[in-house]
C-alpha positions as a Python dict, from the first residue, in 0.01 Angstrom:
ca = {
    (1, 'D'): (0, 0, 0),
    (2, 'P'): (251, -289, 35),
    (3, 'G'): (-24, -547, 85),
    (4, 'R'): (-165, -474, -259),
    (5, 'A'): (175, -495, -429),
    (6, 'E'): (245, -830, -264),
    (7, 'L'): (-92, -960, -378),
    (8, 'G'): (-12, -854, -737),
    (9, 'V'): (321, -1036, -727),
    (10, 'F'): (154, -1344, -581),
    (11, 'L'): (-117, -1345, -850),
    (12, 'S'): (127, -1303, -1136),
    (13, 'R'): (344, -1582, -997),
    (14, 'S'): (37, -1804, -958),
    (15, 'I'): (-70, -1736, -1317),
    (16, 'A'): (283, -1806, -1443),
    (17, 'L'): (288, -2140, -1260),
    (18, 'E'): (-53, -2228, -1399),
    (19, 'H'): (67, -2155, -1753),
    (20, 'Q'): (379, -2367, -1699),
    (21, 'D'): (166, -2653, -1569),
    (22, 'H'): (-68, -2628, -1868),
    (23, 'A'): (229, -2623, -2106),
    (24, 'R'): (368, -2934, -1936),
    (25, 'R'): (36, -3113, -1976),
    (26, 'L'): (14, -3018, -2344),
    (27, 'T'): (372, -3134, -2399),
    (28, 'R'): (298, -3464, -2226),
    (29, 'A'): (-15, -3518, -2438),
    (30, 'A'): (172, -3437, -2760),
    (31, 'T'): (459, -3669, -2665),
    (32, 'D'): (217, -3954, -2588),
    (33, 'E'): (34, -3897, -2915),
    (34, 'F'): (361, -3893, -3113),
    (35, 'G'): (472, -4215, -2942),
    (36, 'A'): (143, -4381, -3039),
    (37, 'F'): (188, -4256, -3396),
    (38, 'L'): (541, -4398, -3414),
    (39, 'S'): (436, -4734, -3275),
    (40, 'R'): (168, -4788, -3542),
    (41, 'P'): (255, -5016, -3834),
    (42, 'Q'): (422, -4809, -4107),
    (43, 'W'): (217, -4950, -4393),
    (44, 'D'): (-103, -4855, -4220),
    (45, 'W'): (-2, -4488, -4224),
    (46, 'F'): (151, -4504, -4571),
    (47, 'T'): (-150, -4659, -4740),
    (48, 'T'): (-413, -4446, -4568),
    (49, 'H'): (-230, -4121, -4647),
    (50, 'T'): (-97, -4203, -4994),
    (51, 'F'): (-355, -4396, -5192),
    (52, 'K'): (-715, -4293, -5235),
    (53, 'A'): (-809, -4572, -5479),
    (54, 'E'): (-747, -4943, -5440),
    (55, 'Y'): (-523, -4947, -5746),
    (56, 'V'): (-315, -4654, -5865),
    (57, 'S'): (-86, -4693, -6165),
    (58, 'P'): (275, -4573, -6118),
    (59, 'K'): (215, -4286, -6362),
    (60, 'E'): (-101, -4179, -6180),
    (61, 'G'): (72, -4216, -5845),
    (62, 'D'): (351, -3980, -5953),
    (63, 'R'): (100, -3724, -6072),
    (64, 'H'): (-102, -3730, -5748),
    (65, 'Y'): (200, -3726, -5524),
}
């Protein structure tokens, strides 16, 4: 039945396009997020991800890093 085969091709093409569109949206979101991350002040990231205490001695810092 040629009608059925055509429908199958149409559906698979539709699904492929939907996946591409979703991938584009995810890529856009990731790019925006990365841009926001890069535009933040560097010290803000460095201090929040590096030091847990207010003061860390150099020796202690080396050990934890």
